[in-house]
Each structure stands twice: as C-alpha cells, then as structure tokens.
C-alpha positions as CSV (number, residue, x, y, z in Angstrom):
1,X,124.4,118.6,120.9
2,X,126.2,117.3,117.7
3,X,130.0,117.5,117.8
4,X,131.6,117.4,114.3
5,X,134.8,119.1,112.3
6,X,133.8,121.5,109.2
7,X,134.6,118.8,106.9
8,X,131.9,116.1,107.7
9,X,133.8,112.8,108.4
10,X,131.4,110.3,109.9
11,X,134.2,108.8,111.9
12,X,134.6,112.1,113.9
13,X,130.7,112.3,114.6
14,X,129.7,112.5,118.2
15,X,126.5,113.4,120.0
16,X,126.9,115.1,123.6
17,X,124.2,113.4,125.7
18,X,124.6,115.5,128.9
19,X,121.3,117.2,128.2
20,X,119.3,113.9,127.8
21,X,120.9,111.6,130.6
22,X,122.3,114.2,132.9
23,X,125.8,113.0,132.5
24,X,128.5,114.1,130.0
25,X,129.1,111.4,127.7
26,X,130.1,111.3,124.0
27,X,128.3,108.9,121.9
28,X,130.5,108.1,118.5
29,X,127.9,107.8,116.0
30,X,128.7,104.8,113.4
31,X,125.3,104.6,111.4
32,X,126.5,106.9,108.8
33,X,127.5,105.1,106.0
34,X,126.1,103.1,103.0
35,X,125.4,100.0,105.1
36,X,124.1,102.2,108.0
37,X,126.2,100.5,110.8
38,X,129.5,99.9,112.4
39,X,129.3,96.6,110.8
40,X,130.7,97.7,107.5
41,X,134.0,97.9,108.7
42,X,134.1,94.4,110.0
43,X,132.7,93.5,106.6
44,X,134.9,95.1,104.5
45,X,138.0,93.9,106.5
46,X,136.8,90.4,106.4
47,X,135.9,90.1,102.7
48,X,139.3,91.8,101.6
49,X,141.2,89.4,103.8
50,X,139.3,86.6,102.2
51,X,140.4,87.9,98.6
52,X,144.0,88.4,99.6
53,X,144.0,84.6,100.6
54,X,142.5,83.3,97.5
55,X,139.4,82.2,99.3
56,X,136.9,84.2,97.0
57,X,136.2,83.5,93.4
58,X,134.0,85.0,91.0
59,X,131.5,82.0,91.3
60,X,132.0,82.0,95.2
61,X,129.0,82.6,97.2
62,X,129.6,84.4,100.7
63,X,127.6,83.3,103.5
64,X,126.9,84.7,107.0
65,X,125.1,84.2,109.9
66,X,123.5,87.8,111.1
67,X,121.1,89.2,113.1
68,X,120.7,92.1,110.5
69,X,123.7,94.9,110.5
70,X,126.3,92.6,109.4
71,X,124.0,91.1,106.9
72,X,123.5,94.3,105.3
73,X,126.9,95.5,105.3
74,X,127.8,92.2,103.3
75,X,125.0,92.8,101.0
76,X,126.5,96.3,100.2
77,X,129.8,94.8,99.6
78,X,128.9,91.9,97.7
79,X,126.7,93.7,95.5
80,X,129.8,96.3,94.9
81,X,132.1,93.4,94.0
82,X,129.6,91.3,92.2
83,X,129.4,88.3,94.6
84,X,126.4,86.3,95.7
85,X,125.5,86.6,99.4
86,X,123.0,84.5,101.4
87,X,122.3,85.8,104.9
88,X,121.1,83.5,107.6
89,X,119.2,85.2,110.2
90,X,116.3,84.4,112.4
91,X,112.7,85.6,113.2
92,X,113.7,88.6,115.2
93,X,115.5,90.4,112.4
94,X,113.5,93.5,111.4
95,X,111.4,93.3,108.2
96,X,113.2,96.5,106.8
97,X,116.6,94.9,107.3
98,X,115.5,91.9,105.3
99,X,114.0,94.1,102.6
100,X,117.0,96.2,102.4
101,X,119.2,93.1,102.0
102,X,116.9,91.7,99.3
103,X,116.6,95.0,97.4
104,X,120.7,94.8,97.3
105,X,120.5,91.2,95.6
106,X,121.0,89.1,98.7
107,X,118.8,85.9,99.6
108,X,117.9,85.5,102.8
109,X,117.5,82.1,104.9
110,X,115.3,82.8,108.3
111,X,115.7,80.1,111.0
112,X,112.7,79.8,113.3
113,X,113.4,76.9,115.7
114,X,116.1,77.2,118.2
115,X,118.8,74.4,119.0
116,X,118.4,73.0,122.2
117,X,121.9,74.4,123.3
118,X,122.6,77.7,122.2
119,X,118.9,78.7,121.0
120,X,118.4,80.7,117.4
121,X,122.2,81.6,117.1
122,X,123.2,77.8,117.4
123,X,120.4,77.0,114.9
124,X,121.7,79.7,112.6
125,X,125.1,78.6,112.6
126,X,124.3,74.8,112.0
127,X,122.5,75.8,109.1
128,X,125.4,77.9,107.7
129,X,127.6,74.7,108.0
130,X,125.1,72.7,106.4
131,X,125.3,75.0,103.5
132,X,128.9,74.8,103.4
133,X,128.8,71.1,103.4
134,X,126.5,71.0,100.5
135,X,128.5,73.2,97.9
136,X,131.9,74.1,98.4
137,X,131.0,77.5,96.2
138,X,130.1,78.6,99.7
139,X,132.6,80.8,101.8
140,X,131.7,81.7,105.2
141,X,133.6,84.4,106.7
142,X,132.5,83.8,110.4
143,X,132.1,86.7,112.0
144,X,132.1,84.9,115.6
145,X,135.8,83.6,114.9
146,X,137.5,85.5,112.4
147,X,140.2,87.9,113.7
148,X,139.7,90.4,111.0
149,X,136.3,91.5,112.7
150,X,138.2,92.7,115.8
151,X,141.0,93.9,113.7
152,X,138.9,96.4,111.8
153,X,138.4,98.2,115.2
154,X,141.4,97.9,116.5
155,X,143.0,99.8,113.0
156,X,139.9,102.2,112.7
157,X,137.4,102.6,115.4
158,X,139.8,102.7,118.4
159,X,142.1,105.0,116.7
160,X,139.8,107.5,115.7
161,X,138.5,107.8,119.1
162,X,142.1,108.4,120.6
163,X,142.7,111.1,118.4
164,X,139.5,113.0,119.1
165,X,139.6,112.2,122.9
166,X,143.4,112.0,123.9
167,X,142.2,112.4,127.7
168,X,139.6,109.3,127.4
169,X,139.0,107.8,130.8
170,X,136.4,105.3,130.0
171,X,135.0,103.6,127.0
172,X,131.6,101.9,126.9
173,X,131.1,99.2,124.0
174,X,128.3,97.0,123.5
175,X,128.9,93.0,123.1
176,X,127.7,91.3,120.6
177,X,130.3,89.2,118.8
178,X,132.7,91.1,120.8
179,X,134.6,92.2,117.5
180,X,134.2,95.9,118.3
181,X,134.8,95.2,122.0
182,X,137.7,93.3,121.7
183,X,139.4,95.5,119.0
184,X,138.9,98.9,120.9
185,X,140.0,97.1,124.3
186,X,143.2,95.9,122.8
187,X,144.0,99.0,121.3
188,X,143.5,101.1,124.4
189,X,145.5,98.4,126.7
190,X,148.9,99.5,124.8
191,X,147.6,103.3,124.8
192,X,149.8,105.9,126.7
193,X,147.4,106.2,129.6
194,X,144.7,103.6,131.2
195,X,141.3,103.7,129.8
196,X,138.5,101.6,131.5
197,X,136.8,99.6,129.2
198,X,133.1,98.7,130.3
199,X,131.3,95.8,128.3
200,X,127.5,96.5,127.9
201,X,125.5,93.5,127.3
202,X,121.8,92.3,127.3
203,X,120.0,90.4,130.2
204,X,119.8,86.8,129.2
205,X,122.9,87.0,127.2
206,X,125.3,84.2,127.9
207,X,128.5,86.1,126.8
208,X,129.4,87.0,130.4
209,X,127.7,84.3,132.1
210,X,124.2,85.4,132.5
211,X,121.3,83.0,132.5
212,X,120.0,82.5,129.1
213,X,116.7,84.2,128.4
214,X,114.4,85.9,126.0
215,X,115.9,88.7,124.0
216,X,113.7,90.3,121.1
217,X,116.0,93.0,119.9
218,X,118.8,92.2,117.8
219,X,122.4,93.4,118.0
220,X,123.7,92.7,121.2
221,X,123.7,89.5,123.1
222,X,124.1,86.0,122.5
223,X,123.0,82.4,123.0
224,X,126.6,81.0,122.3
225,X,129.7,82.5,124.1
226,X,131.8,84.4,121.5
227,X,135.2,83.0,120.5
228,X,136.6,86.1,120.2
229,X,135.9,87.2,123.5
230,X,138.9,87.6,125.8
231,X,137.6,89.1,129.5
232,X,141.3,89.8,130.4
233,X,140.7,92.9,128.4
234,X,137.4,94.1,130.1
235,X,137.5,96.0,133.0
236,X,133.6,95.9,133.8
237,X,130.4,94.5,132.7
238,X,127.0,95.8,132.9
239,X,123.6,93.9,131.7
240,X,121.0,96.1,130.9
241,X,117.1,94.8,130.5
242,X,115.5,95.1,127.1
243,X,112.8,97.4,128.6
244,X,115.5,99.6,130.0
245,X,117.2,100.0,126.2
246,X,113.4,100.7,124.9
247,X,113.0,103.4,127.4
248,X,116.4,104.9,126.8
249,X,115.9,104.7,122.9
250,X,112.6,106.7,123.3
251,X,114.2,109.3,125.9
252,X,116.8,110.2,123.1
253,X,114.1,110.3,120.5
254,X,112.1,112.8,122.3
255,X,115.3,115.0,121.6
256,X,115.5,114.3,118.0
257,X,117.9,111.2,118.3
258,X,116.6,108.1,116.8
259,X,119.3,105.3,117.5
260,X,118.9,101.4,117.2
261,X,118.4,99.3,120.1
262,X,121.9,98.5,120.5
263,X,122.6,102.1,121.2
264,X,119.8,102.2,123.7
265,X,121.3,99.4,125.5
266,X,124.8,100.9,125.7
267,X,123.7,104.3,126.6
268,X,121.5,103.1,129.3
269,X,124.5,100.9,131.1
270,X,126.8,104.0,130.5
271,X,124.4,106.2,132.4
272,X,124.0,103.6,135.1
273,X,127.9,103.4,135.3
274,X,128.3,107.3,135.4
275,X,125.6,108.0,138.0
276,X,127.2,105.3,140.1
277,X,130.8,107.1,140.2
278,X,129.4,110.5,140.1
279,X,131.2,113.0,142.9
280,X,134.1,110.5,143.5
281,X,136.1,112.6,141.7
282,X,136.3,115.0,138.6
283,X,133.9,113.8,135.6
284,X,135.4,111.4,133.5
285,X,136.0,111.7,129.9
286,X,133.7,109.1,128.8
287,X,132.7,107.7,125.1
288,X,130.2,105.2,124.2
289,X,130.0,103.4,120.6
290,X,126.8,103.8,118.9
291,X,126.8,101.2,116.3
292,X,123.4,102.0,114.1
293,X,120.6,104.4,113.6
294,X,116.8,103.5,114.6
295,X,114.8,103.9,111.1
296,X,115.3,100.0,110.8
297,X,113.5,99.6,114.2
298,X,110.3,101.7,113.6
299,X,108.0,98.9,113.5
300,X,109.5,97.2,116.9
301,X,111.2,99.1,119.7
302,X,109.5,102.4,118.4
303,X,106.1,100.9,117.7
304,X,104.1,101.1,121.1
305,X,101.9,98.1,120.0
306,X,105.0,95.8,119.7
307,X,106.6,97.4,123.0
308,X,103.0,96.9,125.2
309,X,102.7,93.4,123.8
310,X,106.3,92.1,124.8
311,X,107.1,94.2,127.6
312,X,103.8,95.9,129.0
313,X,103.4,99.6,129.5
314,X,106.3,100.0,132.0
315,X,108.6,99.9,129.3
316,X,107.3,103.2,127.7
317,X,107.6,106.5,129.4
318,X,104.4,108.1,130.6
319,X,104.2,110.6,127.2
320,X,104.8,107.4,124.9
321,X,102.3,105.3,126.8
322,X,99.6,107.9,126.2
323,X,100.2,108.4,122.5
324,X,97.7,106.6,120.2
325,X,99.2,103.7,118.4
326,X,100.1,104.1,114.6
327,X,98.3,101.0,114.1
328,X,95.2,101.8,115.5
C-alpha cells in the first residue's frame, strides 16, 4: 500500500510493507526525482557549498568517485549548471547507470584493478587524487569526507520523516558513505523522543569492522572505513548477505515494487530486526529509507542468469528460479 498526500510530494511518499514482509514498516521512497536517487540531495548540497566558497568556476571540472547514484546526481546538476563532470567508478557500476551519465554529458573513468588495501574504492580514490594533481581545474567534492553530505539529510530527509511520523520508534538506514545515516542519526539524537537508529550494511563491508569480502551490488558497503562515520550515534548494526538482498528485491517486485539493491538490503535487515523484537511490546513505528528504484538493476539483480552465476539458485525464490532467463 502506498501512502502519499493528495498533492504529490516525493519527500512524503511511503510504502507500507506489512503485506510483503509480514511486519509493519514504512519505506521512505527517495527515487522519485530527476536523478533517481537520494543522492541528489547530497550532490546539490555539496555543489552549492562549493559555489558559495568560491571553489567552482566556469572552467572547473567536477570529479567524484561513485558506484553510480551520486555520479548520476552530479551529472544532472553539472548539466544544469554548465560544469564538466568526470565520474570515477569501477566495473561493478551498472551499464544503464554509465549510459545515463554519458547521456547527460559526463565522462566516465572505470577502474578495474583493486588497490592492495581498500580494494576498488581505494583504487578509485587514488585515481581521483591523480587527476586533481594533474590539473588544478579539477574540483573534488569528496562525498566520503564532505560534511555537507550528511548535512543534506540533517536538513531535509530526517525532518521530513519526523513530520510524517511524530511517534517514530526505530529508523533503518543503509550505510554507504554514511552521509544519510549520520545526518538522520544526528537529527534524531536531539529530537523530542528517543529513536533507535539501526544501520544496515552489506556482509563483506569494512564499515563496521566486518572482514572484507566480495561485494557485487553497488550502493551500500565499502572497502575503506567512511571518515564521516561516528558510531556513537548508531544503536545497532545489521549485516545482510547479498543473496538475502536479491531475495528481498524479488519478493517486493512480485508485489509490484521494483527497488534497487540498497533497498533490498535495508528491508531485509529491517525485517530481521522486527521479527526478533516481535511480541516484546507494542509494534514499533518503524521507517526504513529506500535510496533508489530498480530499473538500473534489471540486468543484474533482476536477471536470473547473473544471479545464478554469482550466487547460485539459493539466491532466487522458487518462482524466480523456475522462470526462463530473459537471455535464453
């Protein structure tokens, strides 16, 4: 069931997942904007701050490391403002995402070899540093350390949730750069009632100290601990396997909601938390944040051959596993 006011405002669009996951949880849908993801908020905040500070000029070249969504968001903003933009990504970035950035006039640099320490993310960051050292026209906003990343969500995302759910008990937020997580957590730390902040991360991500492992779904998780992260604002951490992410995405799609992999990860972790706390007291008012929609992932997490090759049939529910592959 979709809940939205009569006058459509994408910041107030929520899906009640109770009929899908068996627990009442409201999913805040952030994919309904021109960039298709929550990253548009951080991108706008960082670019506008750089303009106010005099760091951006007509001949500047924006450069950023991104697994996809921030790259698209910056592509949209750069195109609208007349800046050049170079996105440094890696081989896990979805083809539709790369094509969209190129359609918006951006240039794409794809890193294929991981760094000895920090993997593909560290390699991407090294590539950005090399570009900046080669030409002073490059301006690196650096979403991983930029305080405006989290400020965007402190000013917009968290207050929107607070207005819609004044009795909020628990908030589930995926951890990538941790900008969304930290902005929301800092906001609710000073709110009129306690809110339990649950960070959802991918298995194999080092953000909260897990052993580095293979991660093929872009969005959440990292090979380098995010400098923005302050764990004192996080009450609990749940790690989700990519196989569980895929199963959750397919389950939601069977009910008409096609979301990205980050959303599948967050919903999987939130469902596990709610099941563990069921029956202890009244059902909590729970909200989870969905960063994007799923159209850019049709060739990966929604493609049965890709899933089988990387995770085996166990990552597919019986209905999906029995369906013929689109590539067959």
